[in-house]
Residue, then its C-alpha position, 0 to 999 in steps of 0.5 A: x638444598x643449595x643455601x643462597x645467601x640470604x638463607x646463609x644469614x637468616x640461619x646464622x641469625x637464627x642461630x644467635x637468636x638459639x644461643x641468647x634464648x639458651x643463655x637466657x635459659x641457663x640463666x634463669x635457672x641460675x637465678x631461680x636455683x639460688x632464688x630457692x636455696x634462699x628461700x629454703x634457708x630462710x623456710x629452716x630459719x622460720x622453722x627454728x624461731x617457731x621450734x625456740x618459741x615452743x621451748x619458751x612456752x613449755x618452760x611456762x607453769x602448767x596452767x599457762x602451757x596450753x594457752x602459749x603452745x596454742x598461740x606458738x602454733x597459730x604464729x607458726x600457721x601465720x609464719x606458713x609452717x603446719x606444725x604438730x607437736x607430741x609428747x615424749x610417749x608419741x601422744x599428739x598433744x596440739x596440732x594446727x587445726x586444733x589450735x585454729x578451733x581455739x580462736x574465736x571465729x571472726x580471727x579464725x577466718x580472717x587467719x584462714x584468709x590471710x594464709x590460704x590454710x584450707x583454701x588449696x594452701x594444705x601442704x601435701x608433703x611430709x612433716x619434718x621431726x625437730x625434737x623438743x627440750x627443755x633443760x636439756x631433757x627431751x619434752x617431746x617433738x615436733x611435726x613441721x611442714x611449710x605451706x605452699x609458698x604462694x608468693x614465691x609462686x606467683x614470683x615464679x609463675x610472673x618470672x617464667x611468663x615474663x621469660x617466655x614473652x620476652x623471649x618469643x617477642x625478643x625472637x621474632x624481632x631478631x628474626x624479622x631484624x635478620x631477614x630485614x637485613x639479610x634482604x639488604x645485604x643480599x639484594x645488592x649481591x645479587x644485583x652485582x651476580x646478574x650483572x656480572x653473568x650478563x657481562x660474562x655473556x657479552x653484555x657490557x652495557x651492565x651497571x649497578x646501583x650504588x646505594x651504600x658506601x661500605x663495602x658492599x658500595x665500594x664493590x659496586x663501584x669497582x664493578x662499574x668501572x671494571x665494566x666501564x674499562x671494558x666496554x672502553x677497550x672493547x670500543x677501542x678493540x672495535x675501532x682499531x679492527x676497523x681503522x686497520x681494515x680501511x687503512x689495509x684496503x687502500x694499499x691491497x686494492x692498488x696491489x690487486x689492481x696492478x697485478x690483474x693489470x699485469x696478468x691480462x697485459x694491460x700494464x707492463x712488467x717494467x722496473x717501476x711497476x714492481x717498485x710501485x708494488x714494492x711501495x704499497x706492500x712497504x705501506x702495508x708492513x708499516x701498517x702491520x707494524x704499527x699496529x703491533x706496536x699499539x698492540x704491544x704498548x696497551x699491553x705494555x704495562x704487563x711487562x715494564x722492565x724499569x731501572x734508573x735511566x740517564x736521560x743525558x745519555x738517552x737523549x745524545x743517543x737519541x739526538x746522535x742518531x737522527x742527527x742524520x735527518x736533521x741535517x737533511x733539513x738544515x735542522x738543529x736538536x738541542x738537549x737540555x738536562x741537568x746532569x745525573x738526572x734519572x728516571x725510573x722508567x723502561x729504558x726501550x719504552x721511553x725511548x720509543x715515546x721520545x723516538x716518535x715524538x721527534x719524529x713528528x716534531x722532525x716532519x714538522x720542521x721547516x728549513x733551519x728549525x730547531x727541536x729541543x729535548x728538555x728534562x726536570x726534576x719536579x716534586x715526586x717526578x720527572x718532567x720531560x718536554x719534547x718542544x719544536x718551532x715548527x708549523x704548529x697544530x690547529x687548535x681544533x685538531x688538538x683533541x683528536x691527536x692521541x687517537x688511532x690512524x688520526x692523520x694530521x697534514x704531515x701524513x703518517x700512519x696516525x698510530x705514533x701518539x697513540x702508542x705514546x700515549x699508552x707507553x706514558x700510561x703504562x709508566x703512570x704518567x700524563x702527557x699535555x701537548x700545547x701548540x700554536x700554529x707558525x709557532x711550534x708544539x711542545x709535548x710535556x710528559x709527567x712520569x711519577x717517581x717512587x719516593x726512594x730507588x734502590x737502583x739510583 
């Protein structure tokens, strides 16, 4: 039989209760043992006191001895001891019953009521023999046995009743509390398990309630964040597939139409027609390369190869590569970076970020425009800016420029900025954009840096 968490917690609580109960009974036995030892020592002391009193009574004149011995045997009964006194020859001289008979009826009745003697308290065990001596000579012997200790017995019975009652009450209370808290602990985990199984079956809309702030509550919060992330990435994946299919459909339809026209003889197979086909094929390749770059950017956090990157050298190399393109537009690329400034990043991914931003900036520049590549150190971060004085971006378009396949007025595939955002996120950084139509656009990257970097 498989035990779930709630049953395991109940079994654990039951074991704890059993251990506690066993400890209580062990403690009870130890206490009763010590109590009985104390009572036995006290009873032995009482017997010796009776024996001493008898020896003192026997030392009196003979005409007073019988009355004194009777008095001592009655006192022994009042202290809870039944006695019998024998002479040296073994003849019974006096016992408790005969001593009581010598008392007045009222006194006898009062003693019997007080001691319970004859009302169920008469001893049933054997007598213990003690020698009675006087002047170092044996004058006889005394046999004594204790009455049933009613007070002690009542105390033990009351203690046992209290222990059993408290054990039952506390045991039931512990089991009730254990069942309650086991249910409280197991229910959130049961909900988490059910939600996880549904997510595994493809239902990404599952969420669990966060009822506590303890470890289970934090687990539920982490589960909800995981589910949100999975749902978000699934939506992005579907959107990517849908957008890619939409982007690929147009060039494929153009290629298909022109090829069918050539096959039917409606279009000539000329260099111009082949050039058109080549352009559409190039566009298809660019779309597929863009989707591949975006996929790699999304997975780049798994395989970033970070190292110390000299930003001045990086910017100068990129500016040199794009110098010809800038000259064709009669524009300038300006590098403004402190000498020796380094950033802890993947050099290939960082180059791709700057190149994508620079490409967009050059596309938006008018003639005689300018693009600046700036960098500066900040608190535990490095700030990189790509600023241009181009056409700018309308305010209503700014919230959408990082979306996949979103195209502005300058055309393109609509994947460059989406790739930039993913690569910046892979570096645990952020990217912001500020733009004014007609004045230009500035992209600002914040790349957090570790406090100590052995490579720098």
